[in-house]
N, C-alpha and C positions, 0 to 999 in steps of 0.2 A: 734610593734618590728621594730627596724629601718633599713634601707635598708642598705646594705654592704658597709662597708665605704673601698671605693679606692680598691674593688675587694677581700677586705680580709672576709675571712669565720669567722662566728661567730659562737659560742655553743647555742643550743637551747636544755635546760634541759627538761626533762620528768620524772615526780614524778615515785617512784614505784608504781606498782598496790593497793599496800596494806602498811600502814602504820599507826603508833600512831604521833599525830599531832605534840606535844610539840617536841619531839625528832625529827623530821623530819624537823621543823623548825631550830632548832640547825643545825643539818647538811647543809641544804640549805645556811644557814649563812656562815657556814666552806667554803662552796662552791665558794660562793661569795668572799671571802675573797681571792681565788686563783687566780683571775682576771676576765676577760671580759665574761660576760654572757647576750645574747641577750633577752632570755625570758624563762618562765617556763610554760610548760603545764602541767596542773593538771589534772594526769587521773588514778582516783581510780576506783576499778572495783567491783562490787558486794556491793554495801553499798549503803544507802538510800539517797536520795537528801539532808537530813539535814547533814549528814556527809559532804558531798561535799561542801556546803556551809561554814561550818565550818572550814573546811580545807582550802578555799578560803578567810576567812576573817582573819584566822590566816597568811597566806601567802600573801594577797595583800599589806599590808603595807609593809613589808621586801622587797617586789620586786620596789614598785614604790620610797622606798627610795634609790635604786639602780639602777634606772631607766631600771629596766627588767619589760618584759609586762609578766603578768599573762594570759596565755589561760588555756581553758577549754576544755578538749576532748569530742567530740560526741554532748553535749547538748548546743545550743545555748539558751535556755529557761533558764538552770542554770547559764550561763554565763552572761547574762544580769539579772537575779536576784542576783548575786553574786558581779556585779558591776567590773566583768573582763574587761581586754582590748582586747578580742576577744575569737574566738573559732577554734577548730580544726575539721573539718568533715571529716569523710569517706565516700567511695561509697554506704553505705549501711544506714547511718545516715541520719540525716535531710538533706535536699539539701542545697547549696551556696544561692539558692534564698531565701529560709526561714530564712536562718542563718543572712544573711543581712537584712532580714524584722524586725527582730526581735532585731538585735543590733545596726543597724545603720549604715551610710555610712563611718562613722570614725573608726569604730573597726575594729579588724583585724580577716580576714575570710583566714583560710588554708585549702585545699583539698588535700586528699589522693589521689594519682593516680597510686600506685602499680608501675609497670614499662612501662606504657604506655605516650607515646608523645600524643597520641589522646585526652585521659582523661586529660592531663596537657593543652592542648590547649585550650578545651573545658571551663576547669575552668577559665583559664586566660581569654579569650573573655568575661566569665560572669562577672569578676572581682575581682577574689581571689587576695588575698594580696601575697600570696605564695603558690606553688604545692611542696609536698612531694613525694619522690621516695623510694621505699623500698619493701621488705627487702634486704640489702645489704649483711649480713651476719647472721649465724645462732644465736638466740636470745632465751632467755629464758622468754622473757616477753609475749608472744604472738605466736601464731604459724601464720607464715606471709602466707599471700593468695598469693605471689609472690615473684620471687628472681630477685632483678633489677640487669641490668647491669651496668657498669662504661659508657658504650657508650651511655646511655641514658642521662645522666647527661652532657656529652659534648657535645651531640648533643641540650638538651635544652639552653646550654648556647651560641651555635650557632644561635638559631631562636628566643629566647625572652629573654627579660630583667626582666621578673618577675622572682623573686627570687626562687632557689629551695631548699628544705630540703633534705638532706641525711639521714637515719633511717634505723636502723636493725641492731642490734647486734656490734655497733660502739666502740669502743675502741683507747686508744692512739697507741697502737700497729698495728691496722690494718686500720687506718682513711687516711694514706698519699695519696694511691691512689685516694680516694675520693675528696680529695683537689686538685690533681693534675688534676683531671677529671673537675672541678669548681663549686664543691657544695657551695653554699652560705651560709648554717647553716648545721653544724653538728647535728643532733637529738641523745642525749645521754643518757640513764638509767643507766644500771648496771656499762658503764665503769666508770661513776663516782661516784655513791652510795654505790658500791662495790668495788671500788679500795683499794687495799691494804694499800695503804698510805694515803688514808682518800679521802673526795670530793675536799679538798681545794687544795692538791696535784695534783689529778687527773684535775682539772681544769687549773691549773698553767701548767701542761705538755701540755694539750691540746693547749694553747695558745702558747706557745713556739713553738710547732710544726706548728702551723696556721702561725705563723711570719715566720719560716723557709722556709716553701714551699713558701709562699707569696713574699719572697727577688728576 
């Protein structure tokens, strides 16, 4: 996942927690046709390891053909086996150190920090490539452990150069305050895959708004 370009926020797409691989690859390709995407986090829930690896094998060439990083959620061991570009770990998952050991110095390792600057500082000092704050809005994807505040994004932008990801119920209609507060990446699930005009239109609209706020 590239560093933000001249403070321009970028999209961090997250897969739905359940999907059929072939149709989703098509939806992902449609999303990429809509504009800039930094990375895709593979976040399948309640499936076996083989299903995760099969999804990663199908998505990885599409990601790399478009210079999009493939991130696996929770499981650094599966990320390594899948040849993914990195892993995202929560506070209850494998720790940062274990993820780095399994994936190596060149991999992307991101860490969930809820609404805690202290957790973010710990992750950044350990070497995390990004920290994630959220949830900022209601989300049907998972029950959030914390509700994050815009002040957290603004404070992080003041004290650290480590990129931050805003996550949780983000849509084209509600993301402007996150952009104005200093989010480096917007993590989006339903706001893209369930957009009424399709994932390509969603990505296009997000990027237009990002450009507008950045001017």
